[in-house]
N, C-alpha and C positions, 0 to 999 in steps of 0.2 A: 794578562800574563803576571807571573810572579816575578820579585825582584831578581831573583838568580836566572831566571830566563832572559830578563832586559840586559843584564850584565853580559851573559854570554852570548846574546845578539851583538852587543857594542863589541866584545872581544872579537867576534867572528868577522864582522865587519871591517876593523883594523887588520887581523889576520890576511884576510882576503887582498885589501891594498897592498899591503907588503909582499905578500908571496906573489902577486902579479907584477909588480914592480920590479921585484929580484929577478922573476923568470925573463919579464921582458928585455932586461939588461943583460941576462947570461945569454939567452937565444937568440936575441937581435933579429929575429923573423919580421921583416917589414910588411906593412898593411899591404892589400892589393893595389891600392892607389895612394903612395905616399904624398902627404900634404908638406907644407913647408915647415910643420914644427918637429918632424923627424922622429915622432915617436914610433914606437914598434907595436905590433899587432898581436904577437902570440904570448900569452893568451888574452883573451878578450877581458877587460875589466867590465864591461856592462853585463856579458853573460855569466862571468863569476858572482857577480853583486847579485843579479837577479836570481840566478838560481841558488843561492845561499838563501836570500831571503825567502823566497818562496818554499824551498826545503825546512828551513827553520820555521815557518808558519805552519807548515804541515805537521811537523814532528811534535811541535809543542801546543798545539790546538786539536780539538776533536772537530775535525773539518769533513763535511760530506763529500762524496766523489763529485758531485757538481762544483763545489767550491774549488776541489784540487783541479780540477779540468779547467775551470776560469783561470785559476791562478798560472797553470802551465800554458796555456793559450796566450796569456799576458806576455809569458817571458817569451815564448816562441816568436810571436808577431814582432817583439823588440829586436830579438836577433835577426829575423828577416828582412827588417828595415835597415838593420847595419850592414847586412849582406847584400841588398838590393842597391845600397849607396856605395858598395865598394870599400867600406871603412874596414871589413874584415873577411877572411875567408871563411868557409864553412870550418876548417879544421880549427882556426882560433877559437871561433864561437863555440865549437863542440870542446874544446880542452878547458875553456873558460866555464862552461857549463857543469862539466865533470869535477872541475877544481871546487866551484861553488857548493856542489851537491856533498863532495867530500869532506869538506870543512864543517859544513852543517851535521852531517852523520857524526863526526869527531867529536864536535862540541855537544852534541845531544847525548852522546854517550858517558861524557865528564859528569 
């Protein structure tokens, strides 16, 4: 990757955390099973971050279909684990994933 891609990547990770934090405090949608830390679940930070990273890698590199599928599989498995452990609902994971993809697409266009 070139320097400007790495800079966009760093900015994107920061944006994801900022946007997710703001949305969680604004929406205040609880996780399926609330733990003692009282954090909210909408949108999923993990899904947003994973899908941002994967989309960024796909958009900034010449990857094969096999590599794309491998990356997407890793993200989906990680999201499934969060769902199975009842840390997030499907909606929370989906919104997080879409957010990650959108931020990645926007930064790629800049």
